[in-house]
C-alpha positions as CSV (number, residue, x, y, z in Angstrom):
1,D,-50.6,-134.0,131.2
2,A,-50.8,-130.1,129.5
3,L,-47.2,-130.0,130.4
4,D,-45.7,-132.6,129.0
5,G,-46.5,-131.7,125.4
6,G,-50.2,-130.9,124.7
7,W,-49.8,-127.4,124.9
8,N,-48.3,-125.0,122.2
9,V,-48.0,-121.4,121.7
10,R,-50.6,-122.2,118.5
11,S,-53.2,-124.2,121.5
12,M,-52.5,-122.0,124.4
13,S,-52.7,-118.2,122.8
14,S,-56.5,-119.9,121.2
15,Y,-57.3,-120.7,124.5
16,A,-56.4,-117.4,126.0
17,K,-58.3,-115.3,123.1
18,G,-61.8,-118.2,124.1
19,L,-60.7,-116.8,127.1
20,E,-61.2,-112.7,126.6
21,E,-64.2,-113.7,124.3
22,K,-66.1,-114.8,127.6
23,L,-64.9,-111.9,129.2
24,A,-65.6,-109.6,126.8
25,V,-70.0,-111.6,126.6
26,A,-70.0,-111.3,130.4
27,R,-69.4,-108.0,130.9
28,V,-71.9,-107.3,128.0
29,L,-74.4,-109.2,129.8
30,L,-72.9,-107.4,133.7
31,A,-73.6,-104.3,131.8
32,E,-77.2,-104.8,130.9
33,A,-78.2,-106.5,133.6
34,V,-77.2,-103.5,135.7
35,K,-78.9,-101.2,133.3
36,P,-82.3,-100.7,135.6
37,H,-80.7,-99.9,138.4
38,N,-78.6,-96.9,136.6
39,D,-81.5,-96.4,135.6
40,H,-83.3,-96.5,138.0
41,V,-80.3,-94.7,140.3
42,K,-80.6,-91.7,138.0
43,A,-84.0,-90.7,137.5
44,L,-83.9,-90.7,141.8
45,Q,-80.9,-89.3,141.6
46,A,-83.7,-86.7,139.4
47,T,-85.6,-86.6,141.6
48,G,-83.4,-85.1,144.8
49,E,-83.6,-88.8,146.9
50,Q,-80.5,-90.1,147.9
51,P,-80.8,-94.0,146.2
52,A,-80.2,-96.9,148.2
53,I,-77.4,-98.5,146.4
54,S,-76.0,-102.5,145.6
55,P,-73.3,-103.2,146.8
56,L,-73.5,-106.2,144.2
57,Y,-73.8,-103.5,141.9
58,I,-71.0,-101.6,142.8
59,Q,-68.5,-104.7,142.7
60,I,-70.5,-105.2,138.8
61,N,-69.6,-101.2,138.2
62,S,-66.4,-101.8,139.3
63,F,-65.6,-104.7,137.3
64,L,-66.8,-103.2,134.5
65,K,-64.5,-100.5,134.6
66,G,-61.6,-102.1,135.2
67,G,-59.3,-104.7,133.5
68,A,-59.7,-108.2,132.2
69,T,-58.0,-109.1,135.5
């Protein structure tokens, strides 16, 4: 349906911009979600302890450092 004339450059651009905005919000929310873990890890490292790091935390941090893919 979209390929039968439902999309044009303007609507595609608007849709892409909306996705970029949602991605930006997701990045902010994820950064806030992992902040307590970051603080906990830093506190443990300051005492010389080796903190346990969640694999999900590693994946989220990787996502946050990456691009929009």
